[in-house]
VEXKOL-709992 format. One record per residue: x, y negated, z negated of N, C-alpha, C in turn; residue in one letter. Coordinates in Angstrom, 1 decimal. Example, Ala and Ser with C-alpha at 12.3 -4.5 7.8 and 13.67 -1.06 7.14 Angstrom:
VEXKOL-709992
{r {13.2,5.7,-7.8},{12.3,4.5,-7.8},{13.2,3.3,-7.8},"A"}
{r {12.8,2.2,-7.1},{13.7,1.1,-7.1},{12.9,0.0,-7.9},"S"}
//
This chain:
VEXKOL-709992
{r {24.3,41.9,0.3},{24.6,40.5,-0.2},{26.0,40.1,0.3},"M"}
{r {26.1,38.9,0.9},{27.3,38.4,1.5},{28.2,38.0,0.3},"E"}
{r {29.5,38.2,0.5},{30.5,37.7,-0.4},{31.6,37.1,0.4},"T"}
{r {32.8,36.9,-0.3},{33.9,36.2,0.3},{34.3,36.8,1.7},"H"}
{r {34.6,36.0,2.7},{35.1,36.4,4.0},{34.1,37.3,4.8},"L"}
{r {32.8,37.1,4.5},{31.8,37.8,5.3},{31.7,39.3,4.9},"G"}
{r {32.4,39.7,3.8},{32.3,41.1,3.4},{31.0,41.3,2.6},"R"}
{r {30.4,42.4,2.6},{29.3,42.7,1.8},{29.7,43.6,0.6},"R"}
{r {28.9,43.6,-0.4},{29.1,44.5,-1.5},{29.1,45.9,-1.0},"E"}
{r {30.1,46.7,-1.5},{30.2,48.0,-1.1},{31.3,48.2,0.0},"G"}
{r {31.7,47.1,0.7},{32.7,47.2,1.8},{34.1,47.6,1.3},"D"}
{r {34.3,47.5,0.0},{35.6,47.9,-0.6},{35.9,49.4,-0.4},"E"}
{r {34.8,50.1,-0.2},{35.0,51.6,0.1},{35.5,51.8,1.5},"N"}
{r {35.5,50.8,2.3},{35.9,51.0,3.7},{37.3,50.6,4.0},"L"}
{r {38.1,50.5,2.9},{39.6,50.2,3.1},{40.3,51.3,3.9},"A"}
{r {41.3,50.9,4.7},{42.0,52.0,5.5},{42.7,53.0,4.5},"P"}
{r {42.6,54.2,4.9},{43.2,55.2,4.0},{44.0,56.2,4.9},"Q"}
{r {45.1,56.6,4.4},{45.9,57.6,5.1},{45.3,59.0,5.0},"S"}
{r {45.9,59.9,5.7},{45.3,61.3,5.7},{45.4,61.9,4.3},"Q"}
{r {46.3,61.4,3.4},{46.4,61.8,2.1},{45.4,61.2,1.2},"S"}
{r {44.6,60.3,1.7},{43.5,59.6,1.0},{44.0,58.4,0.2},"G"}
{r {45.2,58.0,0.3},{45.7,56.9,-0.4},{45.4,55.6,0.3},"K"}
{r {45.1,54.5,-0.4},{44.8,53.2,0.1},{46.0,52.6,0.7},"D"}
{r {45.9,52.2,2.0},{47.1,51.6,2.7},{46.9,50.1,2.7},"E"}
{r {45.9,49.5,2.1},{45.7,48.1,2.2},{46.8,47.3,1.5},"T"}
{r {47.4,47.8,0.4},{48.4,47.1,-0.4},{49.6,46.8,0.5},"S"}
{r {50.1,47.8,1.2},{51.3,47.6,2.0},{51.1,46.7,3.2},"S"}
{r {49.9,46.8,3.8},{49.5,45.9,4.8},{49.4,44.4,4.3},"T"}
{r {48.9,44.3,3.1},{48.8,42.9,2.5},{50.1,42.4,2.2},"T"}
{r {51.1,43.2,1.7},{52.4,42.7,1.4},{53.1,42.3,2.7},"L"}
{r {53.0,43.0,3.7},{53.6,42.7,5.0},{53.0,41.3,5.5},"D"}
{r {51.7,41.2,5.4},{51.0,40.0,5.9},{51.5,38.8,5.1},"S"}
{r {51.6,38.9,3.8},{52.0,37.8,2.9},{53.5,37.4,3.3},"I"}
{r {54.4,38.4,3.5},{55.7,38.1,3.9},{55.8,37.3,5.3},"W"}
{r {55.0,37.8,6.2},{55.0,37.2,7.6},{54.5,35.8,7.5},"I"}
{r {53.5,35.5,6.7},{52.9,34.2,6.6},{53.9,33.3,5.8},"E"}
{r {54.5,33.8,4.8},{55.4,33.0,4.0},{56.6,32.5,4.8},"K"}
{r {57.1,33.3,5.7},{58.3,32.9,6.5},{58.0,32.5,7.9},"Y"}
{r {56.7,32.3,8.3},{56.3,31.9,9.6},{56.8,30.4,9.8},"R"}
{r {57.4,30.1,11.0},{57.8,28.7,11.3},{56.6,27.7,11.2},"P"}
{r {56.9,26.5,10.7},{55.8,25.5,10.6},{55.9,24.5,11.8},"E"}
{r {57.0,24.3,12.4},{57.1,23.4,13.5},{57.8,24.0,14.7},"T"}
{r {57.7,23.4,15.8},{58.4,24.0,17.0},{59.9,24.0,16.8},"L"}
{r {60.4,23.0,16.1},{61.9,23.0,15.8},{62.3,24.1,14.9},"D"}
{r {61.4,24.7,14.2},{61.8,25.9,13.3},{61.9,27.2,14.1},"D"}
{r {61.3,27.2,15.3},{61.2,28.5,16.0},{62.6,28.7,16.7},"V"}
{r {63.1,29.8,16.6},{64.4,30.2,17.2},{64.1,31.2,18.3},"V"}
{r {64.6,31.0,19.5},{64.3,31.9,20.5},{64.6,31.4,21.9},"G"}
{r {63.8,31.8,22.9},{64.0,31.4,24.3},{64.0,29.9,24.4},"N"}
{r {65.2,29.3,24.7},{65.4,27.9,24.7},{64.6,27.2,25.8},"D"}
{r {64.5,27.9,26.9},{63.7,27.3,28.1},{62.2,27.2,27.7},"Q"}
{r {61.7,28.3,27.1},{60.3,28.3,26.7},{60.0,27.2,25.6},"V"}
{r {60.9,27.2,24.6},{60.7,26.3,23.5},{60.8,24.8,24.0},"M"}
{r {61.7,24.6,25.0},{61.9,23.2,25.5},{60.5,22.8,26.2},"R"}
{r {59.9,23.7,26.9},{58.7,23.5,27.6},{57.5,23.2,26.6},"R"}
{r {57.5,24.0,25.5},{56.5,23.8,24.5},{56.6,22.5,23.8},"L"}
{r {57.9,22.0,23.6},{58.1,20.7,23.0},{57.6,19.6,23.9},"R"}
{r {57.8,19.8,25.2},{57.3,18.8,26.2},{55.8,18.7,26.2},"I"}
{r {55.2,19.9,26.1},{53.7,19.9,26.1},{53.2,19.2,24.8},"I"}
{r {53.9,19.4,23.7},{53.5,18.8,22.4},{53.7,17.3,22.5},"A"}
{r {54.8,16.9,23.1},{55.1,15.4,23.2},{54.2,14.7,24.1},"R"}
{r {53.8,15.3,25.2},{52.9,14.7,26.2},{51.5,14.8,25.8},"E"}
{r {51.1,15.8,25.0},{49.7,16.0,24.6},{48.9,16.6,25.7},"G"}
{r {49.5,17.1,26.8},{48.8,17.7,27.9},{48.8,19.2,27.8},"N"}
{r {47.8,19.8,27.2},{47.8,21.2,27.0},{47.3,22.0,28.1},"M"}
{r {48.1,22.8,28.9},{47.6,23.6,29.9},{47.2,25.0,29.4},"P"}
{r {46.6,25.8,30.3},{46.3,27.1,29.9},{47.6,27.9,29.8},"H"}
{r {47.7,28.7,28.7},{49.0,29.5,28.5},{48.6,30.9,28.4},"L"}
{r {49.5,31.8,28.9},{49.4,33.2,28.7},{50.8,33.7,28.3},"M"}
{r {50.9,34.2,27.1},{52.2,34.7,26.7},{52.2,36.2,26.6},"L"}
{r {53.3,36.8,27.1},{53.5,38.2,27.0},{54.8,38.6,26.5},"A"}
{r {54.9,39.7,25.9},{56.2,40.1,25.4},{56.0,41.1,24.3},"G"}
{r {57.1,41.8,23.9},{57.0,42.8,22.8},{56.6,42.1,21.5},"P"}
{r {56.1,43.0,20.6},{55.7,42.5,19.2},{56.9,41.9,18.5},"P"}
{r {56.7,40.8,17.8},{57.7,40.3,16.9},{58.6,39.3,17.6},"G"}
{r {58.3,38.8,18.8},{59.2,37.9,19.5},{58.9,36.4,19.3},"T"}
{r {57.8,36.2,18.5},{57.4,34.8,18.2},{56.4,34.1,19.1},"G"}
{r {55.6,34.9,19.8},{54.6,34.4,20.7},{53.5,33.6,19.8},"K"}
{r {53.0,34.3,18.9},{51.9,33.7,18.0},{52.5,32.6,17.2},"T"}
{r {53.6,32.7,16.6},{54.2,31.7,15.8},{54.4,30.4,16.6},"S"}
{r {55.0,30.6,17.8},{55.2,29.4,18.7},{54.0,28.7,19.1},"S"}
{r {52.9,29.4,19.4},{51.7,28.8,19.8},{51.0,28.1,18.6},"V"}
{r {51.1,28.7,17.4},{50.5,28.1,16.2},{51.3,26.8,15.9},"L"}
{r {52.6,26.8,16.0},{53.4,25.6,15.8},{52.9,24.5,16.8},"C"}
{r {52.7,24.9,18.1},{52.3,23.9,19.1},{50.9,23.4,18.7},"L"}
{r {50.0,24.2,18.3},{48.7,23.8,17.9},{48.8,22.8,16.7},"C"}
{r {49.6,23.1,15.7},{49.8,22.2,14.5},{50.3,20.9,15.0},"K"}
{r {51.2,20.9,15.9},{51.8,19.6,16.4},{50.8,18.8,17.2},"Q"}
{r {50.0,19.5,18.0},{49.0,18.7,18.8},{47.8,18.3,18.1},"L"}
{r {47.3,19.1,17.1},{46.0,18.9,16.5},{46.2,18.4,15.1},"L"}
{r {47.4,18.4,14.5},{47.6,17.9,13.1},{46.8,18.8,12.1},"G"}
{r {46.2,18.1,11.2},{45.5,18.8,10.1},{44.2,19.5,10.6},"S"}
{r {43.8,19.2,11.8},{42.6,19.8,12.3},{42.8,21.1,13.0},"R"}
{r {44.1,21.6,13.1},{44.5,22.7,13.9},{43.7,24.0,13.6},"W"}
{r {43.3,24.3,12.4},{42.6,25.5,12.1},{41.2,25.4,12.6},"R"}
{r {40.5,24.3,12.6},{39.2,24.2,13.1},{39.1,24.3,14.6},"A"}
{r {40.1,24.0,15.3},{40.1,24.1,16.8},{41.0,25.2,17.4},"Y"}
{r {41.4,26.1,16.6},{42.2,27.2,17.1},{41.5,28.6,16.9},"T"}
{r {41.5,29.3,17.9},{40.9,30.7,17.8},{42.0,31.6,18.3},"L"}
{r {42.5,32.5,17.4},{43.5,33.4,17.7},{42.9,34.8,18.1},"E"}
{r {43.2,35.2,19.3},{42.8,36.5,19.8},{44.1,37.3,20.0},"L"}
{r {44.2,38.5,19.4},{45.4,39.2,19.5},{45.1,40.6,19.9},"N"}
{r {45.6,41.1,21.0},{45.3,42.4,21.5},{45.7,43.5,20.5},"A"}
{r {46.8,43.3,19.7},{47.2,44.3,18.8},{46.2,44.5,17.7},"S"}
{r {45.3,43.6,17.5},{44.2,43.8,16.5},{43.2,44.9,16.9},"D"}
{r {43.2,45.2,18.2},{42.3,46.2,18.8},{42.9,47.6,18.8},"E"}
{r {44.1,47.7,18.4},{44.7,49.1,18.5},{44.4,49.9,17.3},"R"}
//
């Protein structure tokens, strides 16, 4: 039987566990909540590479979205910057038209 977010009944037993057998979901959830709570909402909120941010602001202003490939170490704002760009370009429809693929999800 399908339930919230595509999970089926009984999937709760599939939560990640450490070698000690303890459930690690709670710490992951707390980190995720913190990350989302403090994620920048606009391009002006993003602090970082001025040259890249200037280019993203131009893309947002002109509405001409090219293909982008961002690379860099974890935690440098790649995802946050692109999500801010999507929000500015697409407005309230950004979730419906945005697909986030993250290589770190596969590790």
